DRENSE-388079 format. One record per residue (C-alpha): residue in one letter; residue number from 1; x, y, z. Coordinates in nm, 2 decimals, m for minus. Example, Ala and Ser with C-alpha at 12.3 -4.5 7.8 and 13.67 -1.06 7.14 Angstrom:
% DRENSE-388079
kelo=A, paba=1, east=1.23, north=m0.45, up=0.78;
kelo=S, paba=2, east=1.37, north=m0.11, up=0.71;
//
This chain:
% DRENSE-388079
kelo=M, paba=1, east=m4.17, north=9.17, up=m12.25;
kelo=S, paba=2, east=m4.04, north=8.85, up=m12.36;
kelo=E, paba=3, east=m3.73, north=8.71, up=m12.36;
kelo=P, paba=4, east=m3.50, north=8.75, up=m12.67;
kelo=T, paba=5, east=m3.47, north=8.45, up=m12.91;
kelo=K, paba=6, east=m3.21, north=8.23, up=m12.84;
kelo=A, paba=7, east=m2.92, north=8.07, up=m13.04;
kelo=P, paba=8, east=m3.15, north=7.69, up=m13.11;
kelo=V, paba=9, east=m3.06, north=7.39, up=m12.85;
kelo=P, paba=10, east=m2.82, north=7.16, up=m13.03;
kelo=A, paba=11, east=m3.06, north=6.90, up=m13.17;
kelo=S, paba=12, east=m2.98, north=6.56, up=m12.99;
kelo=G, paba=13, east=m3.02, north=6.32, up=m13.29;
kelo=T, paba=14, east=m3.38, north=6.18, up=m13.15;
kelo=V, paba=15, east=m3.68, north=6.22, up=m13.32;
kelo=H, paba=16, east=m4.06, north=6.13, up=m13.17;
kelo=W, paba=17, east=m4.28, north=6.08, up=m13.42;
kelo=I, paba=18, east=m4.64, north=6.09, up=m13.27;
kelo=G, paba=19, east=m4.87, north=5.95, up=m13.48;
kelo=A, paba=20, east=m4.90, north=5.68, up=m13.75;
kelo=G, paba=21, east=m5.27, north=5.76, up=m13.94;
kelo=L, paba=22, east=m5.34, north=5.82, up=m14.33;
kelo=S, paba=23, east=m5.08, north=6.10, up=m14.36;
kelo=T, paba=24, east=m4.78, north=5.91, up=m14.22;
kelo=G, paba=25, east=m4.58, north=5.79, up=m14.49;
kelo=S, paba=26, east=m4.22, north=5.79, up=m14.63;
kelo=G, paba=27, east=m4.10, north=6.10, up=m14.47;
kelo=L, paba=28, east=m4.11, north=5.85, up=m14.17;
kelo=A, paba=29, east=m3.82, north=5.65, up=m14.39;
kelo=T, paba=30, east=m3.67, north=5.93, up=m14.41;
kelo=V, paba=31, east=m3.65, north=6.05, up=m14.08;
kelo=C, paba=32, east=m3.54, north=5.72, up=m13.99;
kelo=D, paba=33, east=m3.21, north=5.74, up=m14.27;
kelo=T, paba=34, east=m3.16, north=6.07, up=m14.11;
kelo=A, paba=35, east=m3.19, north=6.08, up=m13.72;
kelo=A, paba=36, east=m3.01, north=5.86, up=m13.49;
kelo=R, paba=37, east=m3.28, north=5.71, up=m13.32;
kelo=V, paba=38, east=m3.65, north=5.76, up=m13.42;
kelo=R, paba=39, east=m3.94, north=5.64, up=m13.18;
kelo=L, paba=40, east=m4.24, north=5.59, up=m13.32;
kelo=W, paba=41, east=m4.58, north=5.66, up=m13.10;
kelo=H, paba=42, east=m4.93, north=5.55, up=m13.14;
kelo=R, paba=43, east=m5.23, north=5.44, up=m12.95;
kelo=T, paba=44, east=m5.05, north=5.12, up=m12.83;
kelo=E, paba=45, east=m4.71, north=4.97, up=m12.86;
kelo=E, paba=46, east=m4.86, north=4.70, up=m13.10;
kelo=R, paba=47, east=m5.04, north=4.94, up=m13.32;
kelo=A, paba=48, east=m4.71, north=5.14, up=m13.37;
kelo=A, paba=49, east=m4.50, north=4.84, up=m13.44;
kelo=E, paba=50, east=m4.77, north=4.72, up=m13.68;
kelo=A, paba=51, east=m4.78, north=5.05, up=m13.82;
kelo=L, paba=52, east=m4.39, north=5.01, up=m13.80;
kelo=A, paba=53, east=m4.37, north=4.68, up=m14.03;
kelo=G, paba=54, east=m4.64, north=4.79, up=m14.31;
kelo=L, paba=55, east=m4.44, north=5.10, up=m14.39;
kelo=G, paba=56, east=m4.11, north=4.86, up=m14.43;
kelo=L, paba=57, east=m3.94, north=5.02, up=m14.09;
kelo=A, paba=58, east=m3.96, north=4.71, up=m13.86;
kelo=G, paba=59, east=m3.62, north=4.75, up=m13.63;
kelo=R, paba=60, east=m3.58, north=5.10, up=m13.75;
kelo=A, paba=61, east=m3.80, north=5.28, up=m13.50;
kelo=E, paba=62, east=m3.89, north=5.16, up=m13.16;
kelo=P, paba=63, east=m4.27, north=5.14, up=m13.09;
kelo=R, paba=64, east=m4.42, north=5.31, up=m12.80;
kelo=A, paba=65, east=m4.78, north=5.35, up=m12.69;
kelo=F, paba=66, east=m4.88, north=5.69, up=m12.70;
kelo=T, paba=67, east=m4.96, north=5.93, up=m12.36;
kelo=L, paba=68, east=m4.86, north=6.30, up=m12.28;
kelo=P, paba=69, east=m4.69, north=6.17, up=m11.95;
kelo=A, paba=70, east=m4.52, north=5.84, up=m12.14;
kelo=L, paba=71, east=m4.38, north=6.09, up=m12.38;
kelo=A, paba=72, east=m4.27, north=6.37, up=m12.15;
kelo=A, paba=73, east=m4.08, north=6.09, up=m11.94;
kelo=E, paba=74, east=m3.88, north=6.00, up=m12.24;
kelo=V, paba=75, east=m3.77, north=6.34, up=m12.43;
kelo=S, paba=76, east=m3.48, north=6.49, up=m12.38;
kelo=P, paba=77, east=m3.33, north=6.81, up=m12.43;
kelo=G, paba=78, east=m3.31, north=6.87, up=m12.86;
kelo=D, paba=79, east=m3.49, north=6.61, up=m12.92;
kelo=V, paba=80, east=m3.72, north=6.66, up=m13.21;
kelo=V, paba=81, east=m4.15, north=6.60, up=m13.16;
kelo=V, paba=82, east=m4.29, north=6.56, up=m13.45;
kelo=S, paba=83, east=m4.68, north=6.59, up=m13.47;
kelo=M, paba=84, east=m4.91, north=6.40, up=m13.69;
kelo=L, paba=85, east=m5.21, north=6.42, up=m13.48;
kelo=P, paba=86, east=m5.48, north=6.62, up=m13.52;
kelo=A, paba=87, east=m5.45, north=7.01, up=m13.48;
kelo=P, paba=88, east=m5.62, north=7.06, up=m13.15;
kelo=E, paba=89, east=m5.41, north=6.85, up=m12.99;
kelo=H, paba=90, east=m5.06, north=7.06, up=m13.09;
kelo=V, paba=91, east=m5.05, north=7.29, up=m12.85;
kelo=A, paba=92, east=m5.04, north=7.00, up=m12.56;
kelo=L, paba=93, east=m4.73, north=6.88, up=m12.77;
kelo=L, paba=94, east=m4.55, north=7.19, up=m12.79;
kelo=R, paba=95, east=m4.62, north=7.21, up=m12.38;
kelo=V, paba=96, east=m4.44, north=6.89, up=m12.31;
kelo=C, paba=97, east=m4.16, north=7.03, up=m12.57;
kelo=V, paba=98, east=m4.12, north=7.39, up=m12.43;
kelo=E, paba=99, east=m4.12, north=7.18, up=m12.05;
kelo=R, paba=100, east=m3.88, north=6.92, up=m12.16;
kelo=R, paba=101, east=m3.65, north=7.17, up=m12.43;
kelo=A, paba=102, east=m3.77, north=7.00, up=m12.68;
kelo=H, paba=103, east=m3.79, north=7.13, up=m13.10;
kelo=F, paba=104, east=m4.16, north=7.09, up=m13.24;
kelo=A, paba=105, east=m4.27, north=6.99, up=m13.58;
kelo=C, paba=106, east=m4.62, north=6.97, up=m13.74;
kelo=S, paba=107, east=m4.73, north=7.01, up=m14.08;
kelo=S, paba=108, east=m5.07, north=7.17, up=m13.98;
kelo=Y, paba=109, east=m5.12, north=7.54, up=m13.98;
kelo=V, paba=110, east=m5.05, north=7.79, up=m13.69;
kelo=S, paba=111, east=m5.36, north=7.84, up=m13.38;
kelo=D, paba=112, east=m5.34, north=8.09, up=m13.17;
kelo=A, paba=113, east=m5.33, north=7.80, up=m12.91;
kelo=V, paba=114, east=m4.97, north=7.75, up=m13.10;
kelo=L, paba=115, east=m4.88, north=8.10, up=m13.10;
kelo=G, paba=116, east=m4.91, north=8.18, up=m12.73;
kelo=L, paba=117, east=m4.66, north=7.90, up=m12.65;
kelo=V, paba=118, east=m4.42, north=8.05, up=m12.96;
kelo=P, paba=119, east=m4.24, north=8.37, up=m12.72;
kelo=E, paba=120, east=m4.13, north=8.11, up=m12.44;
kelo=A, paba=121, east=m4.04, north=7.84, up=m12.69;
kelo=A, paba=122, east=m3.79, north=8.13, up=m12.91;
kelo=S, paba=123, east=m3.64, north=8.25, up=m12.54;
kelo=A, paba=124, east=m3.55, north=7.85, up=m12.47;
kelo=G, paba=125, east=m3.41, north=7.81, up=m12.80;
kelo=L, paba=126, east=m3.64, north=7.60, up=m12.93;
kelo=V, paba=127, east=m3.75, north=7.56, up=m13.29;
kelo=V, paba=128, east=m4.12, north=7.56, up=m13.35;
kelo=L, paba=129, east=m4.16, north=7.45, up=m13.74;
kelo=T, paba=130, east=m4.56, north=7.44, up=m13.89;
kelo=E, paba=131, east=m4.70, north=7.42, up=m14.22;
kelo=A, paba=132, east=m4.43, north=7.20, up=m14.33;
kelo=G, paba=133, east=m4.68, north=6.93, up=m14.54;
kelo=L, paba=134, east=m4.87, north=6.97, up=m14.84;
kelo=D, paba=135, east=m5.13, north=7.21, up=m14.77;
kelo=P, paba=136, east=m5.03, north=7.39, up=m14.59;
kelo=G, paba=137, east=m4.64, north=7.35, up=m14.68;
kelo=I, paba=138, east=m4.58, north=7.24, up=m15.06;
kelo=D, paba=139, east=m4.84, north=7.50, up=m15.14;
kelo=H, paba=140, east=m4.64, north=7.78, up=m15.00;
kelo=L, paba=141, east=m4.34, north=7.67, up=m15.17;
kelo=F, paba=142, east=m4.50, north=7.69, up=m15.51;
kelo=A, paba=143, east=m4.65, north=8.06, up=m15.45;
kelo=H, paba=144, east=m4.34, north=8.22, up=m15.32;
kelo=S, paba=145, east=m4.16, north=8.05, up=m15.60;
kelo=L, paba=146, east=m4.42, north=8.18, up=m15.87;
kelo=I, paba=147, east=m4.38, north=8.53, up=m15.68;
kelo=A, paba=148, east=m4.02, north=8.59, up=m15.73;
kelo=H, paba=149, east=m4.04, north=8.46, up=m16.10;
kelo=A, paba=150, east=m4.28, north=8.72, up=m16.16;
kelo=E, paba=151, east=m4.12, north=8.97, up=m15.96;
kelo=E, paba=152, east=m3.79, north=8.92, up=m16.18;
kelo=E, paba=153, east=m3.97, north=9.01, up=m16.56;
kelo=I, paba=154, east=m4.21, north=9.27, up=m16.37;
kelo=G, paba=155, east=m4.03, north=9.45, up=m16.10;
kelo=T, paba=156, east=m4.14, north=9.47, up=m15.77;
kelo=G, paba=157, east=m4.17, north=9.90, up=m15.83;
kelo=T, paba=158, east=m4.41, north=9.85, up=m16.11;
kelo=P, paba=159, east=m4.81, north=9.91, up=m16.06;
kelo=A, paba=160, east=m4.94, north=9.59, up=m16.14;
kelo=E, paba=161, east=m5.28, north=9.39, up=m16.07;
kelo=V, paba=162, east=m5.25, north=9.00, up=m15.96;
kelo=R, paba=163, east=m5.43, north=8.66, up=m15.99;
kelo=L, paba=164, east=m5.34, north=8.42, up=m15.77;
kelo=T, paba=165, east=m5.55, north=8.06, up=m15.69;
kelo=S, paba=166, east=m5.38, north=7.80, up=m15.51;
kelo=Y, paba=167, east=m5.61, north=7.47, up=m15.50;
kelo=C, paba=168, east=m5.57, north=7.15, up=m15.33;
kelo=G, paba=169, east=m5.76, north=6.81, up=m15.26;
kelo=G, paba=170, east=m5.73, north=6.48, up=m15.19;
kelo=I, paba=171, east=m5.97, north=6.30, up=m15.43;
kelo=P, paba=172, east=m6.01, north=5.91, up=m15.51;
kelo=A, paba=173, east=m5.77, north=5.82, up=m15.86;
kelo=V, paba=174, east=m6.09, north=5.61, up=m15.96;
kelo=P, paba=175, east=m6.43, north=5.78, up=m15.90;
kelo=N, paba=176, east=m6.71, north=5.71, up=m15.68;
kelo=D, paba=177, east=m7.08, north=5.81, up=m15.67;
kelo=F, paba=178, east=m7.00, north=6.02, up=m15.35;
kelo=R, paba=179, east=m6.72, north=6.16, up=m15.55;
kelo=Y, paba=180, east=m6.48, north=6.15, up=m15.24;
kelo=R, paba=181, east=m6.31, north=5.93, up=m14.97;
kelo=F, paba=182, east=m6.19, north=6.04, up=m14.67;
kelo=S, paba=183, east=m5.76, north=6.06, up=m14.68;
kelo=W, paba=184, east=m5.83, north=6.24, up=m14.33;
kelo=A, paba=185, east=m6.06, north=6.26, up=m14.00;
kelo=P, paba=186, east=m6.39, north=6.27, up=m14.15;
kelo=L, paba=187, east=m6.52, north=6.53, up=m13.87;
kelo=G, paba=188, east=m6.22, north=6.77, up=m13.95;
kelo=V, paba=189, east=m6.33, north=6.79, up=m14.33;
kelo=L, paba=190, east=m6.70, north=6.86, up=m14.19;
kelo=N, paba=191, east=m6.65, north=7.15, up=m13.95;
kelo=A, paba=192, east=m6.35, north=7.30, up=m14.22;
kelo=L, paba=193, east=m6.68, north=7.31, up=m14.43;
kelo=R, paba=194, east=m6.89, north=7.50, up=m14.10;
kelo=S, paba=195, east=m6.60, north=7.74, up=m14.09;
kelo=P, paba=196, east=m6.67, north=8.13, up=m14.37;
kelo=A, paba=197, east=m6.37, north=8.16, up=m14.64;
kelo=R, paba=198, east=m6.25, north=8.48, up=m14.67;
kelo=Y, paba=199, east=m6.09, north=8.57, up=m14.98;
kelo=I, paba=200, east=m6.06, north=8.86, up=m15.24;
kelo=E, paba=201, east=m6.27, north=8.84, up=m15.55;
kelo=D, paba=202, east=m6.24, north=9.16, up=m15.83;
kelo=G, paba=203, east=m6.01, north=9.31, up=m15.59;
kelo=T, paba=204, east=m6.23, north=9.30, up=m15.29;
kelo=E, paba=205, east=m6.23, north=9.08, up=m15.00;
kelo=T, paba=206, east=m6.55, north=8.86, up=m14.98;
kelo=T, paba=207, east=m6.67, north=8.59, up=m14.69;
kelo=A, paba=208, east=m6.87, north=8.31, up=m14.78;
kelo=A, paba=209, east=m7.06, north=8.18, up=m14.50;
kelo=R, paba=210, east=m7.09, north=7.85, up=m14.63;
kelo=P, paba=211, east=m6.79, north=7.77, up=m14.85;
kelo=W, paba=212, east=m7.01, north=7.50, up=m15.07;
kelo=E, paba=213, east=m7.22, north=7.77, up=m15.20;
kelo=A, paba=214, east=m6.89, north=7.94, up=m15.36;
kelo=T, paba=215, east=m6.79, north=7.66, up=m15.55;
kelo=R, paba=216, east=m6.71, north=7.70, up=m15.92;
kelo=P, paba=217, east=m6.52, north=7.48, up=m16.23;
kelo=H, paba=218, east=m6.18, north=7.49, up=m16.25;
kelo=V, paba=219, east=m6.03, north=7.34, up=m16.57;
kelo=I, paba=220, east=m5.67, north=7.19, up=m16.53;
kelo=D, paba=221, east=m5.51, north=7.04, up=m16.83;
kelo=G, paba=222, east=m5.83, north=6.99, up=m17.02;
kelo=E, paba=223, east=m6.00, north=6.81, up=m16.70;
kelo=T, paba=224, east=m6.29, north=6.96, up=m16.48;
kelo=F, paba=225, east=m6.28, north=6.94, up=m16.09;
kelo=E, paba=226, east=m6.46, north=7.23, up=m15.85;
kelo=V, paba=227, east=m6.32, north=7.46, up=m15.64;
kelo=Y, paba=228, east=m6.42, north=7.66, up=m15.34;
kelo=P, paba=229, east=m6.22, north=7.86, up=m15.10;
kelo=N, paba=230, east=m6.10, north=7.76, up=m14.79;
kelo=R, paba=231, east=m6.04, north=7.93, up=m14.46;
kelo=D, paba=232, east=m5.87, north=8.28, up=m14.46;
kelo=S, paba=233, east=m5.67, north=8.37, up=m14.77;
kelo=V, paba=234, east=m5.61, north=8.75, up=m14.71;
kelo=P, paba=235, east=m5.34, north=8.71, up=m14.43;
kelo=F, paba=236, east=m5.13, north=8.53, up=m14.73;
kelo=V, paba=237, east=m5.13, north=8.83, up=m14.91;
kelo=A, paba=238, east=m4.85, north=8.95, up=m14.66;
kelo=Q, paba=239, east=m4.69, north=8.59, up=m14.57;
kelo=Y, paba=240, east=m4.66, north=8.58, up=m14.98;
kelo=G, paba=241, east=m4.44, north=8.89, up=m15.01;
kelo=L, paba=242, east=m4.63, north=9.03, up=m15.28;
kelo=P, paba=243, east=m4.49, north=9.38, up=m15.34;
kelo=A, paba=244, east=m4.66, north=9.69, up=m15.20;
kelo=A, paba=245, east=m4.70, north=9.80, up=m15.58;
kelo=W, paba=246, east=m4.91, north=9.53, up=m15.65;
kelo=K, paba=247, east=m5.30, north=9.47, up=m15.59;
kelo=P, paba=248, east=m5.44, north=9.14, up=m15.58;
kelo=M, paba=249, east=m5.76, north=9.13, up=m15.78;
kelo=T, paba=250, east=m5.85, north=8.74, up=m15.72;
kelo=F, paba=251, east=m5.66, north=8.59, up=m15.42;
kelo=V, paba=252, east=m5.79, north=8.22, up=m15.33;
kelo=R, paba=253, east=m5.67, north=7.94, up=m15.14;
kelo=G, paba=254, east=m5.88, north=7.67, up=m15.15;
kelo=T, paba=255, east=m6.00, north=7.31, up=m15.19;
kelo=L, paba=256, east=m6.00, north=7.05, up=m15.48;
kelo=R, paba=257, east=m6.32, north=6.80, up=m15.54;
kelo=L, paba=258, east=m6.39, north=6.63, up=m15.86;
kelo=D, paba=259, east=m6.68, north=6.75, up=m16.12;
kelo=G, paba=260, east=m7.01, north=6.64, up=m15.96;
kelo=W, paba=261, east=m6.87, north=6.66, up=m15.57;
kelo=L, paba=262, east=m7.16, north=6.94, up=m15.51;
kelo=R, paba=263, east=m7.46, north=6.78, up=m15.65;
kelo=A, paba=264, east=m7.32, north=6.43, up=m15.48;
kelo=W, paba=265, east=m7.30, north=6.60, up=m15.13;
kelo=D, paba=266, east=m7.61, north=6.76, up=m15.13;
kelo=R, paba=267, east=m7.78, north=6.53, up=m14.83;
kelo=V, paba=268, east=m7.46, north=6.65, up=m14.65;
kelo=F, paba=269, east=m7.49, north=7.01, up=m14.69;
kelo=E, paba=270, east=m7.82, north=6.98, up=m14.57;
kelo=E, paba=271, east=m7.77, north=6.82, up=m14.23;
kelo=L, paba=272, east=m7.41, north=7.10, up=m14.25;
kelo=K, paba=273, east=m7.70, north=7.42, up=m14.26;
kelo=A, paba=274, east=m7.93, north=7.24, up=m13.95;
kelo=G, paba=275, east=m7.72, north=7.00, up=m13.75;
kelo=D, paba=276, east=m7.56, north=7.09, up=m13.45;
kelo=D, paba=277, east=m7.21, north=6.93, up=m13.33;
kelo=A, paba=278, east=m7.35, north=6.59, up=m13.22;
kelo=T, paba=279, east=m7.60, north=6.56, up=m13.53;
kelo=I, paba=280, east=m7.24, north=6.66, up=m13.74;
kelo=A, paba=281, east=m7.02, north=6.43, up=m13.54;
kelo=A, paba=282, east=m7.29, north=6.15, up=m13.59;
kelo=L, paba=283, east=m7.33, north=6.23, up=m13.96;
kelo=A, paba=284, east=m6.93, north=6.20, up=m13.98;
kelo=G, paba=285, east=m6.91, north=5.85, up=m13.81;
kelo=E, paba=286, east=m7.14, north=5.74, up=m14.10;
kelo=L, paba=287, east=m6.99, north=5.86, up=m14.37;
kelo=A, paba=288, east=m6.64, north=5.76, up=m14.20;
kelo=A, paba=289, east=m6.82, north=5.39, up=m14.21;
kelo=A, paba=290, east=m6.96, north=5.42, up=m14.61;
kelo=Y, paba=291, east=m6.68, north=5.61, up=m14.78;
kelo=P, paba=292, east=m6.33, north=5.49, up=m14.61;
kelo=T, paba=293, east=m6.00, north=5.46, up=m14.75;
kelo=T, paba=294, east=m5.97, north=5.08, up=m14.77;
kelo=D, paba=295, east=m5.64, north=4.93, up=m14.85;
kelo=E, paba=296, east=m5.78, north=4.83, up=m15.21;
kelo=D, paba=297, east=m5.80, north=5.23, up=m15.31;
kelo=R, paba=298, east=m5.57, north=5.42, up=m15.47;
kelo=D, paba=299, east=m5.62, north=5.82, up=m15.40;
kelo=R, paba=300, east=m5.46, north=6.11, up=m15.61;
kelo=V, paba=301, east=m5.37, north=6.45, up=m15.50;
kelo=V, paba=302, east=m5.38, north=6.78, up=m15.69;
kelo=L, paba=303, east=m5.26, north=7.08, up=m15.62;
kelo=A, paba=304, east=m5.25, north=7.34, up=m15.85;
kelo=V, paba=305, east=m5.12, north=7.69, up=m15.77;
kelo=S, paba=306, east=m5.12, north=7.99, up=m16.08;
kelo=L, paba=307, east=m5.01, north=8.32, up=m16.09;
kelo=E, paba=308, east=m5.13, north=8.58, up=m16.37;
kelo=V, paba=309, east=m4.96, north=8.97, up=m16.35;
kelo=R, paba=310, east=m5.04, north=9.21, up=m16.59;
kelo=A, paba=311, east=m4.87, north=9.57, up=m16.56;
kelo=G, paba=312, east=m5.02, north=9.87, up=m16.60;
kelo=S, paba=313, east=m4.79, north=9.90, up=m16.87;
kelo=G, paba=314, east=m4.97, north=9.64, up=m17.01;
kelo=E, paba=315, east=m4.66, north=9.36, up=m16.97;
kelo=T, paba=316, east=m4.80, north=9.03, up=m16.83;
kelo=W, paba=317, east=m4.62, north=8.72, up=m16.67;
kelo=S, paba=318, east=m4.79, north=8.40, up=m16.60;
kelo=G, paba=319, east=m4.68, north=8.07, up=m16.45;
kelo=R, paba=320, east=m4.85, north=7.74, up=m16.28;
kelo=Y, paba=321, east=m4.71, north=7.50, up=m16.07;
kelo=L, paba=322, east=m4.90, north=7.14, up=m16.04;
kelo=L, paba=323, east=m4.87, north=6.82, up=m15.82;
kelo=D, paba=324, east=m5.09, north=6.55, up=m15.98;
kelo=L, paba=325, east=m4.96, north=6.23, up=m15.81;
kelo=E, paba=326, east=m5.14, north=5.87, up=m15.78;
kelo=G, paba=327, east=m5.10, north=5.64, up=m15.49;
kelo=T, paba=328, east=m4.98, north=5.34, up=m15.46;
kelo=K, paba=329, east=m4.99, north=4.98, up=m15.31;
kelo=E, paba=330, east=m4.74, north=5.12, up=m15.08;
kelo=E, paba=331, east=m4.77, north=5.46, up=m15.05;
kelo=S, paba=332, east=m5.10, north=5.71, up=m15.05;
kelo=A, paba=333, east=m5.04, north=6.04, up=m15.27;
kelo=M, paba=334, east=m5.20, north=6.21, up=m14.92;
kelo=A, paba=335, east=m4.90, north=6.03, up=m14.74;
kelo=R, paba=336, east=m4.61, north=6.11, up=m14.98;
kelo=C, paba=337, east=m4.65, north=6.49, up=m14.99;
kelo=V, paba=338, east=m4.77, north=6.57, up=m14.65;
kelo=S, paba=339, east=m4.46, north=6.32, up=m14.53;
kelo=R, paba=340, east=m4.20, north=6.41, up=m14.74;
kelo=P, paba=341, east=m4.16, north=6.78, up=m14.69;
kelo=L, paba=342, east=m4.19, north=6.71, up=m14.31;
kelo=A, paba=343, east=m3.94, north=6.52, up=m14.35;
kelo=L, paba=344, east=m3.70, north=6.77, up=m14.49;
kelo=G, paba=345, east=m3.79, north=7.03, up=m14.19;
kelo=V, paba=346, east=m3.74, north=6.78, up=m13.95;
kelo=R, paba=347, east=m3.37, north=6.69, up=m14.11;
kelo=R, paba=348, east=m3.31, north=7.04, up=m14.09;
kelo=I, paba=349, east=m3.35, north=7.05, up=m13.74;
kelo=L, paba=350, east=m3.18, north=6.76, up=m13.71;
kelo=A, paba=351, east=m2.88, north=6.96, up=m13.87;
kelo=D, paba=352, east=m2.92, north=7.31, up=m13.63;
kelo=A, paba=353, east=m3.02, north=7.47, up=m13.93;
kelo=L, paba=354, east=m3.31, north=7.63, up=m13.86;
kelo=P, paba=355, east=m3.38, north=7.94, up=m13.57;
kelo=A, paba=356, east=m3.51, north=7.91, up=m13.31;
kelo=G, paba=357, east=m3.93, north=8.01, up=m13.27;
kelo=L, paba=358, east=m4.15, north=7.95, up=m13.57;
kelo=N, paba=359, east=m4.10, north=7.84, up=m13.90;
kelo=R, paba=360, east=m4.29, north=7.75, up=m14.18;
kelo=A, paba=361, east=m4.17, north=7.55, up=m14.44;
kelo=A, paba=362, east=m4.13, north=7.86, up=m14.68;
kelo=E, paba=363, east=m4.02, north=8.19, up=m14.54;
kelo=T, paba=364, east=m3.87, north=8.34, up=m14.85;
kelo=A, paba=365, east=m3.84, north=8.28, up=m15.22;
kelo=P, paba=366, east=m3.48, north=8.16, up=m15.20;
kelo=R, paba=367, east=m3.57, north=7.87, up=m14.92;
kelo=S, paba=368, east=m3.90, north=7.81, up=m15.11;
kelo=E, paba=369, east=m3.67, north=7.71, up=m15.44;
kelo=E, paba=370, east=m3.41, north=7.52, up=m15.19;
kelo=W, paba=371, east=m3.67, north=7.29, up=m15.06;
kelo=L, paba=372, east=m3.86, north=7.19, up=m15.39;
kelo=A, paba=373, east=m3.53, north=7.15, up=m15.53;
kelo=E, paba=374, east=m3.50, north=6.88, up=m15.25;
kelo=L, paba=375, east=m3.80, north=6.72, up=m15.27;
kelo=A, paba=376, east=m3.79, north=6.70, up=m15.66;
kelo=G, paba=377, east=m3.47, north=6.56, up=m15.62;
kelo=E, paba=378, east=m3.61, north=6.30, up=m15.35;
kelo=G, paba=379, east=m3.86, north=6.19, up=m15.65;
kelo=L, paba=380, east=m4.16, north=6.38, up=m15.55;
kelo=E, paba=381, east=m4.31, north=6.49, up=m15.91;
kelo=F, paba=382, east=m4.42, north=6.84, up=m15.98;
kelo=S, paba=383, east=m4.41, north=7.08, up=m16.29;
kelo=L, paba=384, east=m4.38, north=7.46, up=m16.35;
kelo=T, paba=385, east=m4.55, north=7.62, up=m16.66;
kelo=V, paba=386, east=m4.43, north=7.95, up=m16.74;
kelo=G, paba=387, east=m4.65, north=8.18, up=m16.99;
kelo=A, paba=388, east=m4.96, north=7.93, up=m17.00;
//
């Protein structure tokens, strides 16, 4: 039996930000404003220093060359370790945190490997913050908020049918022939497409073995996109706290792409059907070279979360959150949308405001409203439309 969760280890004020890739943006500056000391760990100390200079943070954080032993040697009790590394690498960092009694934060989904270490972290009084980025992260905030608004109007005990869709995508601000540019690791994009997607359609759980084969048009404010289901949407029915009296007829969390994406990626899909791991890895390298995100490109992030509730009495409620941002010369939209909410979560850890154990950006509707208000106050633009 695991030990009971302890009060969190008091935050030391030091933050170790691991990685300076495409998702590291102005959130790091926010952390530098909040923390007493920040270290940016990258492949080499020189690369870390270059990244800090590029973000306008030279002299505000200490550059470090990342290896696990080097990190472990500098982490102290109460420090916060922020992982911007690929999700499979989180568990090794979390092990370091448990050994050194430090808190952990990332923007990724919770993996089984991370979940396996959560009881030990909780019993040591450590915060494990996850799903605190864009998707997952802001999408959760939007969903919790919409459901709370609908509950106020419909009532939690009233039988109703529910349709919830949550689509997010990083796309080129200026469309290209490929209808995409890579804003994160190409191999990760391809492997996500190789994973079956489970969702609810017409009130029934449905699985798409090849998610792209479930692609359909999705119109937002007159603009047509293409969307498809991603990962496993079904557990989020419970995580979002849908009232027991409400039956989800549609419940899909998925990916958004530019119109024409499905046709433009025909060759990629043929490779995904037939290729082995080595072939797919080679294809990822080829695509990364052919369609990189360069300094001249401007990205665009679109996140649309919609909820429709129809009660048996005929009463209805509908609402939608929309985030639609373009990147600038100074910062990509993706970096802004991932790093800002993550920084907000780190700020909570530094203030000893989160409980020990597993946390997500959105656990309740009140917390979601609080986070959304802070993000809006810091200039992250999004809109809520009710009754449209």
